[in-house]
C-alpha positions in Angstrom: 66.3 -84.2 -68.0 63.2 -81.9 -68.2 63.4 -78.2 -68.8 62.1 -77.5 -65.3 64.8 -79.7 -63.8 67.4 -78.0 -66.0 66.2 -74.5 -64.9 66.3 -75.6 -61.2 69.8 -76.8 -61.6 70.9 -73.7 -63.4 69.3 -71.5 -60.7 71.0 -73.5 -57.9 74.4 -73.2 -59.6 73.8 -69.4 -60.1 73.0 -69.0 -56.3 76.0 -71.2 -55.3 78.3 -69.2 -57.6 77.2 -65.9 -56.2 77.7 -67.1 -52.6 81.2 -68.5 -53.2 84.2 -66.4 -52.3 87.3 -65.9 -54.5 89.5 -68.1 -52.4 93.3 -68.2 -52.5 95.1 -71.0 -50.7 97.0 -74.3 -50.9 95.7 -76.6 -53.7 95.5 -80.4 -53.4 98.8 -80.8 -55.3 100.6 -78.6 -52.7 100.9 -75.5 -54.9 99.2 -72.2 -54.0 96.5 -70.6 -56.1 92.8 -69.8 -56.5 90.2 -72.4 -55.8 88.2 -73.6 -58.9 85.0 -74.4 -56.9 83.6 -74.3 -53.4 84.7 -77.8 -52.6 88.3 -77.0 -53.4 88.0 -73.8 -51.4 86.8 -75.8 -48.4 89.7 -78.2 -48.7 92.2 -75.3 -48.4 91.4 -75.1 -44.7 92.0 -72.3 -42.2 94.9 -70.6 -44.0 92.8 -69.9 -47.1 92.2 -66.2 -47.9 88.9 -64.8 -49.2 90.5 -62.3 -51.6 87.3 -60.5 -52.5 86.1 -60.0 -48.9 89.5 -58.8 -47.7 89.9 -56.6 -50.8 86.6 -54.8 -50.5 87.1 -54.5 -46.7 90.3 -52.7 -47.3 88.9 -50.5 -50.1 85.9 -49.5 -48.0 88.1 -48.7 -45.0 90.3 -46.6 -47.2 87.2 -44.8 -48.6 86.1 -44.1 -45.0 89.6 -42.8 -44.1 90.0 -40.5 -47.1 86.5 -39.0 -46.9 86.7 -38.2 -43.2 90.3 -37.0 -43.5 89.5 -34.8 -46.5 86.5 -33.2 -44.8 88.6 -32.6 -41.6 91.3 -30.9 -43.6 88.9 -28.7 -45.5 86.3 -28.1 -42.8 84.7 -24.7 -43.0 82.3 -23.4 -40.3 81.2 -20.5 -42.5 80.0 -22.3 -45.7 80.0 -26.1 -45.0 79.7 -28.4 -47.9 77.1 -31.1 -48.2 79.7 -33.8 -47.5 80.9 -31.9 -44.5 77.3 -31.8 -43.1 77.0 -35.6 -43.6 80.3 -36.3 -41.9 79.5 -33.9 -39.0 76.1 -35.5 -38.6 77.6 -39.0 -38.4 80.2 -37.8 -35.8 77.5 -36.1 -33.7 75.2 -39.1 -33.9 78.0 -41.5 -32.8 79.2 -39.1 -30.1 75.7 -38.8 -28.6 75.4 -42.6 -28.5 78.7 -43.0 -26.8 77.9 -40.3 -24.2 74.5 -42.0 -23.4 75.9 -45.6 -23.1 79.5 -45.2 -21.9 79.6 -43.1 -18.7 83.4 -43.5 -18.3 86.5 -41.8 -19.5 88.3 -43.4 -22.5 89.3 -41.4 -25.5 89.4 -44.5 -27.7 85.7 -45.4 -27.5 84.2 -42.7 -29.6 86.7 -43.1 -32.5 86.3 -46.8 -32.4 82.5 -46.6 -32.4 82.6 -44.2 -35.3 84.9 -46.5 -37.2 82.7 -49.5 -36.5 79.5 -47.7 -37.5 80.8 -46.2 -40.8 82.8 -49.2 -41.9 80.0 -51.6 -41.3 77.6 -49.3 -43.0 79.8 -49.1 -46.1 80.2 -52.8 -46.2 76.5 -53.4 -45.8 75.7 -50.7 -48.5 77.6 -52.8 -51.1 74.4 -55.0 -51.1 72.6 -52.2 -53.0 74.8 -52.6 -56.0 73.3 -54.7 -58.8 74.0 -58.4 -58.0 75.7 -59.2 -61.3 77.5 -55.9 -62.0 80.8 -56.3 -60.2 81.0 -60.1 -60.5 80.6 -59.8 -64.3 83.3 -57.2 -64.4 85.5 -59.5 -62.3 84.7 -62.4 -64.7 85.7 -60.3 -67.8 89.0 -59.5 -66.1 89.6 -63.1 -65.1 88.8 -64.4 -68.6 91.2 -61.8 -70.1 93.9 -63.3 -67.8 93.1 -66.8 -69.0 90.9 -68.0 -66.1 87.9 -70.3 -66.5 84.8 -68.0 -66.4 82.9 -70.5 -64.2 85.8 -70.4 -61.6 85.8 -66.6 -61.2 84.0 -66.1 -57.9 83.5 -62.6 -56.6 81.4 -61.6 -53.6 81.2 -57.9 -53.1 79.4 -57.6 -49.7 82.1 -58.2 -46.9 79.5 -58.5 -44.2 78.0 -61.6 -45.8 81.2 -63.4 -45.0 81.3 -64.7 -41.4 85.1 -64.4 -41.4 84.8 -60.6 -41.5 81.9 -60.2 -39.1 83.4 -62.7 -36.5 86.8 -61.2 -37.1 85.6 -57.7 -36.2 83.7 -59.2 -33.2 86.8 -61.0 -32.0 88.9 -57.8 -32.1 86.2 -56.1 -30.0 86.1 -59.1 -27.6 89.9 -58.8 -27.1 89.4 -55.2 -26.2 86.6 -56.1 -23.8 88.9 -58.6 -22.0 91.8 -56.1 -22.0 89.8 -53.3 -20.4 88.1 -55.7 -18.0 91.5 -56.7 -16.7 93.1 -53.3 -16.8 90.2 -51.7 -15.0 89.4 -54.4 -12.4 92.7 -56.2 -12.3 93.1 -59.9 -13.2 91.8 -61.0 -9.8 88.7 -58.7 -10.2 88.0 -60.1 -13.6 88.3 -63.7 -12.4 86.0 -62.8 -9.5 83.4 -61.7 -12.0 83.4 -65.1 -13.6 83.5 -67.2 -10.4 81.6 -65.3 -7.7 78.4 -64.5 -9.7 75.5 -65.1 -9.9 75.6 -67.4 -6.8 77.5 -66.2 -3.7 77.6 -67.0 0.0 79.3 -65.6 3.1 80.4 -69.1 3.9 83.8 -69.6 2.3 83.2 -73.4 1.9 79.9 -72.9 0.1 81.3 -70.1 -2.0 84.1 -72.4 -3.1 81.6 -75.0 -4.1 79.8 -72.3 -6.1 82.9 -71.3 -8.1 82.7 -74.1 -10.8 78.9 -73.5 -11.1 79.3 -69.8 -11.6 82.1 -70.3 -14.1 79.9 -72.7 -16.1 77.1 -70.1 -16.1 79.2 -67.0 -16.7 81.7 -68.3 -19.3 79.1 -69.0 -22.0 77.7 -65.5 -21.5 81.1 -64.0 -22.0 81.9 -66.1 -25.2 78.4 -65.4 -26.5 79.2 -61.6 -26.8 81.5 -61.8 -29.9 79.6 -64.8 -31.4 76.2 -63.0 -31.2 77.8 -59.7 -32.4 79.3 -61.3 -35.5 76.6 -63.8 -36.4 73.8 -61.2 -36.1 75.4 -59.0 -38.7 76.3 -61.9 -40.9 72.9 -63.5 -40.8 70.9 -60.4 -41.6 73.1 -59.3 -44.6 73.5 -62.9 -45.9 69.7 -63.3 -45.9 69.3 -60.0 -47.7 71.9 -61.0 -50.3 70.1 -64.2 -51.0 66.8 -62.3 -51.6 68.6 -60.0 -54.1 70.0 -63.1 -55.9 66.6 -64.8 -56.0 65.1 -61.6 -57.5 67.8 -61.6 -60.1 66.9 -65.1 -61.1 63.3 -64.0 -61.7 64.4 -61.6 -64.4 65.4 -64.6 -66.6 62.1 -66.5 -66.1 60.0 -64.5 -68.6 58.5 -61.1 -69.1 55.8 -61.5 -66.4 58.2 -62.7 -63.8 60.6 -59.9 -64.8 57.9 -57.4 -64.1 57.2 -58.9 -60.7 61.0 -59.0 -60.0 61.3 -55.3 -60.7 58.6 -54.4 -58.2 60.0 -56.8 -55.6 63.5 -55.4 -56.1 62.4 -51.8 -55.6 60.5 -52.6 -52.4 63.2 -54.8 -51.0 65.9 -52.3 -51.8 64.0 -49.5 -50.0 63.5 -51.8 -47.0 67.1 -53.0 -47.1 68.4 -49.5 -46.8 66.8 -49.5 -43.3 68.4 -52.9 -42.6 71.8 -51.6 -43.7 71.6 -48.7 -41.3 70.1 -50.6 -38.4 72.7 -53.4 -38.5 75.5 -50.9 -38.5 73.8 -49.1 -35.6 73.3 -52.4 -33.6 76.9 -53.5 -34.1 78.1 -50.1 -32.9 75.7 -49.9 -30.0 76.5 -53.4 -28.7 80.2 -52.6 -29.0 79.7 -49.5 -26.8 77.5 -51.5 -24.3 80.0 -54.3 -24.0 82.9 -51.9 -23.5 80.8 -50.2 -20.8 80.2 -53.5 -19.1 84.0 -54.1 -19.1 84.3 -51.0 -16.9 81.5 -52.0 -14.4 82.6 -53.1 -11.0 80.8 -55.6 -8.7 78.8 -52.8 -7.1 77.4 -51.7 -10.5 76.4 -55.1 -11.7 
């Protein structure tokens, strides 16, 4: 095998390792434990747990909770701290978006929008941590516990895992269905799916339109959570891959390392904008979809 082929194989394995989750599930022998490679993780099926993704999601949610709770308890209108100013700015920003996009009364929407925005922002921001820092720490801990260093996988950006992004989108989708039914009634919700976009004053013709309307409207309804989750996942996953590729360049010689340093700074600065925009888009679409759940036939 040539050195070029060996380097390509090494780079491929490096990328694959960084994009594999620390997965816990049922092993081929029937016992439960951590997967030793991506193939074994895939064989674990639906009930496998991505421990790293779930762990960081809970940690970041806890950071969000304790920061905002601490600021709320120590809020001072006379001499606000820098952290208080940041928290208040985030709350005012979300509140203004909710007021402009949700012209109905529901005390849950603003807190939900704030939670979605800050939580997604925190998860996205993990992408700015050095690619190898936390995985290498996890590897050292795993080796100290007797694990194979090549089998210690550790992804630190939860929003690069479709299980998280689609899971969040599914929760929002359930709320959309719930409020659609509670605000319009089950019959009103079904009418939305079966009496639009084609309608007729003739009951026979309208009956014939029902399956056509359902075929047209149902994909649009299902597309809401799918597009919401995949948009966030796709953008952050692509960003993570670029950071990994830049990390590979550092080991390709001093010239490539210099190029990698420049690329990393430029991409990191640009990625800060992506991190904020993706959190904003996820929050904005959540508010818009919730507003659509309240709209009646006359408002469509």
